[in-house]
N, C-alpha and C positions, 0 to 999 in steps of 0.2 A: 504494500500500500504506500502511495506517496503522501507527503505531508498535507497537500491540499485536500485529498480524499479523506484523510484522517480528521482534519478540522471540520469538514462538511458533515461527516458521519456523526461526530460527537455533537455538533450543533443540532443535528436532527434526532438525537437520542438513540442512535444506533451504536451499540458498544460491542467490541470483541471481548471475549472472556480472558484472553491472554495477550498482552502487548509486550513487545521488545522495542525500546527506543535506543538508538545509537547514532553517532555521527558527530562531526566536528562543529556543526552549528548549534552550540550549546544554548544560546538565547531562545531560539524557537523551540528547541527540545523542552526547555523549562516552561515555555508558554503552553505547549501541548499538554504537559502534565497538569498545569494549573487549570486548563480548560476541562480536562477530564475530571479533576477533583470537583470543580464548580458545578459541572453538569450531573455528575454521578452522586455526589453527596448532598443530602438534604441540609438546608441551612441550619446551623447550630448543632448538627449531629455528626459532623465530620470527625471530631475527636473520638467519638464512640464507634465509628464504623470504618476507621482507617488506621492501618499500621504501616509504619516506615521502618524497614529493617536494613541494617548495614552489614553486608557480607555474612548473612546468616547461614547456618547449616540447613540441611534438607528438613530435619525435624522441626526447626523453628518456622520454616516456610509452611510446612504442613499444618502446624498448630494454628498459625495465623489465618490460613485459608479455610480451615475447618470451623472457625468461630462464626456463629450465625450473626447476621446484621441485626441491629436494634432499630426498630421503627423505620426501616428502609428496605428497599428491594435488594440491594447489593452491599457487599463489604469490599473495600478497596485495599489491596495489599501492594505496597511499593517496595521493591527490593533494589538496593543500590550496591555497587562494588562487589558483585557476585564473582568470586574468584573462579568458579567452575566454568565461567564463560571464557576466561583468558583475556588478554589484551592484544589488540592489533599490533603486529610487528614484533611481538615478544615470543621467542622460541622457548620451549620448555627446557629447563636445565636437566641434563641427563643425570647429574649428580644428586638429584632430589631423592632418588631411591625408588626401587620397584615397589616396595611395600606401600609407599605413599601414593604412587600412581594407581595401584590396584584399588586402594581405598577410595581415591577420587573417582575412579571408573565406576565403582559400585554406587557411589552417591549419585553420579550422573544418571545411571540406569534407573535408580530408585526415583529420582526426581522426574525424569521423563515419563516413567510409568504412572506416577501420581498425577502429572499434568493432564494425562489422558482421561482422568476421571475427576477433574477439578469440580467442586460443588458449583452448581449453577448460580448460587447466591454470592459467589466470589468473582471479583475482577482482579487479575494479577498484572501488575505493571513491573517489568524488569528494566531498569535503567542501565544500559551497557556503557554509558559514558561516551567518550569521543570515538572509541572504536573497540571492536571485539575480535577475537581470533576465530574467524569463520571456519577454520579447520577443526575446531573442537566439536565433539559430538553434540553437546548441548546447544552450541551455537547453530549448528546445522539444523537441528530440530526446530529451534525457535525462529530462525530466519525463513523457514518454510511455512510458517503460519501467516494467516491474513493480517494479524496484528503487528507484524514486523514493519517498522518505519525507520528508514535511514535518513537522518537529517544532514544533508550535504550542504556545503556553503552555497549561498545564493549567487546566481550569475548576475551579470551587470543589469539586465532588465528587471530581475526579481528584486535586486537590491535597491534600484531606483524607485520601484513601486512601493517597497517597504518604507523607504524614507518619506515618500509623498504621503503615505497613509499616516505615519507618525506626525508629520507636520500638520496635516489636515485635521487630525484629532485635536490639535491645540488651536484650530481656527486660523492657521497661517497658510501661506502659499510659498512655493519654492520652484525656481526654474531649473531646467535640465543642466545648464552650465554651472549653476550653483551647487547642484547635487554632485557633479563631477569634482568640483573644487573641494567640497566637504569630504568626499570619499578619499580623494588624493591626500588630503592633509591628515585625516583621522584614521584611515585604514578601513577595513571591512568588518571589524568586530562589532556586532549589533549592540552589545551591552555598552560599549564605549560610544558608539554612534547615538544611541538613545540618550545618553547623558549629555552629549554635545547638542543634540536637537533641543533638549530641555533648556539649555543655556541660551541657544539662539532664539527660541520663541520668546523667552523673557526679554532678551535684548531688543528684538524687533517690535514687540508689543502685540497684544491680541488682535488678530484679524489682518495683520500686515504681512508684507512679503519679506521673506528671509533673503538677503542679498549676499553677493560675493564679499562685499565690504564687511558685512556682519561676520561671515565665516572667517575672513582674514584677521578680524579684530580679536576674536575670543577663542577660536578653536585651538585646542592643544595639538601640536604637530607630532606625528610619529617620528621616530628616529630616521626612518627611510625618507620621509617627506622632507625633513630638515636637511638630510644629506643631498637630496635631489636639488633643493634650493641652493645649497652651498656649492654644488658643482656648477650650477648656473652662474653663480658669482665668480667662481674660479675661471670658467671658460669665457666670461666677459671681461676678465682682467681686473676684477674688483677684489684685489687681495685683502684689503682691510675688512671688507664685508665678509668675505669667506672665513677669515681668521676669527672674526667675532662670532660667527655661527659655529665654528669649530670649538671655540672656548665654551659656548653655551652647551654644546653637546657633552663636552668633557665634564663640565660642572654639574650636569644633570645625572652623571654616573656612567655615561657611555665610555667604553675603553677605546683606545686608539686602534687596537686590532679590529674591534668590531666596526668602527667607523671606516677603517680602511677596506674591510670586506664589503661594506655597502658601496663605497666609491668604486671598487673594482667591479662589483656586480653591475652597477649602472654604466660604467664604461664598456663593459662587455655587451650590455644591452644595446648601447649606441652602435657599437661595431657590427653586431649581427643584424641589427635593424637596417643599417646602411647597406650591408651585403644583400639582404633579402629584397630591399627596395630596388637595388640594381637589377635583381633577377625578376622584377615586376611582380613580386608576391603581393597579394591583397593585404590590407591592414588587419583583417580578422585572422589570417594565417600567421602574420607576424606576431600578433598579440598572443596567440596560442603557443607559438614556438618560444616566446620570451617568458611566458607565464605571467603576463601583466594584463590588467583590464584594457579593453579596446580604446578607451579615451586617453590612456596614458601613451599609447603608441604615437599619437600625433605629436605629443610633447617631445618624445624621444627622437622622432624623425626630424622635427624642426631643429632640435639641438644638433643632431648628427649631420644635418644637411649643410652645416657651416664648414665641414671638413671633408677631405677626400677619405676614402676607405683606408688607404695606406696610412694616412696620418692618424686616423682613429686607432688603427692597429698599434701604432707607436705609443699613443697615449695609454692604451690598455697594457702594453708591455711594461711601461713605467710603473704602473700600479702593481702588476704581478711581481716585478723585481723588488719593489719596496717591501711587499709582503714576505717574499722569500728572504730578503736580507735581515728582516726583523726576526723571523722565526728560526733562522739558522744561526742567530747570534752574531752575525757579521757586523751589524750596525745597531746602535742603541735605538730603542723604540721611539723615544721622543724626537730625536734628531732626524731619523729617517722619515717619520710621519710629517713633520713640519717641512722638511726638504721637498717631499713629494708635493705638498700643497703649493709651494712656491714654484716648483718645476712645472706643474700643470698649468699654472697661470701664465708663465713665460712661454711655455711650449704652445699653448693653445693660441696665443697671439701670432706665433710664427706659422702655425699650421692652417689658420683660417684661409678659406678659398679667397682668392683675389678676384 
């Protein structure tokens, strides 16, 4: 089931007996759980008809599910951090021992057998967090049920729609270009975006439009956005501006190695974007290859268009070399980092297309 179908079915009072929620989009995953609680639990009786268990054993799950609801049609049992599901990307350690594996295997078989005869008065929600190990036997069983919902990150259109909905909820309006600026500066985390939208609506005032000026005035920049703007300053030859931005990043707790990695990543994006542009690749294909939102591609191509592909390659090589020199101990971190910023400023001026 996809998340849209999930919300629609809950709104219409159609519930599955067993749910498995998992996926990187934690904000909407939490919204789905809240929606389920609100619709399933009678007002004032949620504490009597709902259990929240953290990594319980099978017996605890059974006991909670077998408890009859009080003045309600159903009882809701929410299970979090269930170790039997495993975590995505984590391989089992062979050193854990065969006895423990056999014991775990028996628990899984016991739980699967029980879920097949779950009382009709119980709704069971298992929260798998950001990801589960789909190779696990229990995961395979649960992902095969109608109540499995994977909450994947929103694509560009979904994200823009979500932002418009949040803004409209507060009686404000926002233009597409302002949405792009907001996402560029704040990132795609819905929890963070929700907080920023709250600040923006307060600044704009009820019923008014949220503008790019509002966004630039109060939105907190992600490190990546700050580095993006710092590179703009470097490539424009504004050394003092770039250094001030660098100091702000360092004072906020960012390490030089981390900032250098972001600089290198963005230089690499410029280089590959320029190469693909020469090959007449469409913007959507470039965005997918670079792993960036489609509206960012225009910014990258505009910046990269000021240089030849050969010179972009040289700028990228400078970044890679600085990273290698620091990590190999050849040069002190502070001096290498600051020298790179200065070198990029000087080199960018030489390399610009005439």
